[in-house]
C-alpha positions in Angstrom: 0.0 0.0 0.0 1.3 3.5 -0.9 1.8 6.0 1.9 0.3 9.5 1.8 2.8 12.3 1.2 2.5 15.8 2.7 3.5 17.1 -0.7 2.8 20.7 -0.4 3.6 21.9 3.2 2.7 25.6 2.9 -0.6 24.9 1.0 -1.6 21.9 3.1 -0.8 23.7 6.4 -2.8 26.7 5.3 -5.7 24.4 4.4 -5.5 22.6 7.8 -5.3 25.9 9.7 -8.4 27.2 7.8 -10.2 24.0 8.5 -9.4 24.4 12.2 -10.6 28.0 12.1 -13.9 26.9 10.5 -14.3 24.1 13.2 -13.6 26.6 16.0 -16.0 29.0 14.5 -18.7 26.4 14.5 -17.9 25.2 18.0 -18.0 28.8 19.4 -21.0 29.8 17.4 -19.0 32.4 15.5 -17.1 33.9 18.4 -13.6 32.9 17.2 -14.5 33.7 13.6 -15.3 37.2 14.7 -12.5 37.7 17.3 -9.6 36.0 15.5 -10.5 35.3 11.9 -12.1 38.5 10.6 -10.4 41.9 10.2 -12.4 45.0 10.9 -11.7 48.5 12.4 -10.8 47.9 16.1 -8.6 49.8 18.5 -4.9 49.5 17.9 -4.6 48.9 21.6 -6.3 45.5 21.2 -3.6 42.9 20.6 -6.0 40.8 18.6 -6.2 43.6 16.0 -2.7 42.5 14.9 -3.6 38.8 14.8 -6.6 39.6 12.6 -4.4 41.4 10.0 -3.2 37.9 9.1 -5.9 35.6 10.7 -8.7 36.9 8.5 -7.4 34.8 5.6 -8.0 31.6 7.6 -11.6 32.4 8.5 -14.6 31.5 6.5 -18.3 32.3 7.1 -19.5 28.8 6.5 -18.7 25.5 4.8 -19.6 26.7 1.3 -17.4 29.7 1.6 -14.6 27.5 2.9 -15.0 24.9 0.1 -15.1 27.5 -2.6 -11.7 28.9 -1.6 -10.0 25.7 -0.6 -10.8 23.8 -3.8 -9.1 26.4 -5.8 -6.2 26.7 -3.3 -5.6 22.9 -3.4 -5.9 22.8 -7.2 -3.5 25.7 -7.9 -1.3 25.9 -4.9 0.8 22.7 -5.0 2.2 23.3 -8.5 3.1 26.9 -7.5 4.7 25.7 -4.3 6.7 23.1 -6.3 7.9 25.9 -8.7 8.6 28.7 -6.2 9.3 26.7 -3.0 7.4 26.6 0.3 9.1 29.6 1.9 8.6 32.1 -0.9 4.9 30.9 -1.4 4.2 31.2 2.3 5.8 34.7 2.3 3.5 35.6 -0.6 0.5 34.3 1.3 1.4 36.1 4.5 2.1 39.4 2.6 -1.2 39.2 0.7 -3.1 38.6 4.0 -1.3 41.5 5.7 -1.8 43.9 2.8 -5.5 43.1 2.3 -6.0 43.1 6.1 -4.4 46.6 6.5 -6.3 48.0 3.5 -9.6 46.6 4.8 -8.9 48.1 8.3 -8.0 51.5 6.8 -10.4 51.9 3.9 -13.5 50.0 4.9 -14.2 50.9 8.6 -17.8 49.7 8.6 -17.3 46.2 7.2 -15.4 43.0 8.2 -13.3 40.8 5.9 -12.7 37.1 6.2 -11.7 34.3 3.9 -8.9 33.1 1.6 -10.2 34.5 -1.7 -7.5 37.2 -1.8 -4.9 34.4 -1.4 -6.7 32.4 -4.1 -6.7 35.3 -6.5 -3.0 35.9 -5.7 -2.3 32.3 -6.7 -4.4 32.6 -9.9 -2.4 35.6 -11.1 0.8 34.0 -10.0 -0.1 30.9 -11.9 -0.8 32.9 -15.1 2.7 34.3 -14.8 4.4 31.0 -14.4 5.2 30.6 -18.1 7.0 33.9 -18.3 10.3 33.7 -20.2 12.8 36.3 -21.3 10.9 39.2 -19.8 8.0 38.7 -22.2 4.4 39.1 -20.8 2.5 35.9 -21.2 -0.8 36.2 -23.1 -2.4 34.0 -20.4 -1.6 36.8 -17.9 -3.3 39.4 -20.1 -6.4 37.3 -20.6 -6.7 36.3 -17.0 -6.2 39.8 -15.8 -8.8 41.2 -18.3 -11.4 38.6 -17.4 -10.6 38.7 -13.7 -10.4 42.5 -13.3 -13.5 42.9 -15.6 -15.6 40.6 -13.4 -14.4 42.2 -10.2 -15.0 45.8 -11.4 -18.4 44.8 -12.7 -19.3 43.2 -9.3 -18.1 46.3 -7.5 -20.2 48.6 -9.6 -23.4 46.5 -10.2 -23.7 43.6 -7.8 -24.8 44.1 -4.2 -23.5 41.3 -2.1 -21.1 40.7 0.8 -18.1 39.8 -1.4 -15.0 41.9 -0.9 -14.2 42.3 -4.6 -11.7 45.1 -4.0 -9.7 42.7 -1.8 -9.8 40.1 -4.6 -8.2 42.8 -6.8 -5.6 43.4 -4.1 -4.8 39.6 -4.0 -4.5 39.6 -7.8 -2.1 42.5 -7.7 0.0 40.8 -5.0 0.2 37.7 -7.1 1.3 39.7 -10.2 4.0 41.6 -8.2 5.2 38.3 -6.6 5.3 36.6 -10.0 7.3 39.4 -11.6 9.7 39.6 -8.7 10.3 35.9 -8.9 10.8 36.0 -12.6 13.4 38.8 -12.2 15.3 36.7 -9.7 15.5 33.9 -12.3 16.9 36.1 -15.0 
């Protein structure tokens, strides 16, 4: 019988921490989801404010929200982790969480943010850059960016829901910057 392999430590650890956050949220009837895994305007004297700048990426409102993000994370993440390495990918995840958490805190004081969709969109944009060679811009990046940005802008302007489309754009921008930075290192 074959043994299971923990083949993608950063992605699998992120998945397991998100699953734990979801379970804790269910067990505490949302208390941990609000206090630890959602970012919102709170006093800077509250030490949990700083935890939430990162922790919001692990939190999810419910199982459907969790599955929607985790299926994409698990489909895209391992190949990117293999290409870029666990450390750099984890750094990209942490920076995307911090940047989106800070922007949510500063720019949207009356709403909360939770979920890994910014991380997922970072991975999507990073994936579309993975074929970049010789400083040339891959056509896949242009198409993904146009479709992705078009959908997000449309949603911001015309769809009233609780989706943080602006933070999706932030995640996509982080993935693009990370991808270009990684490509420059390889040249």
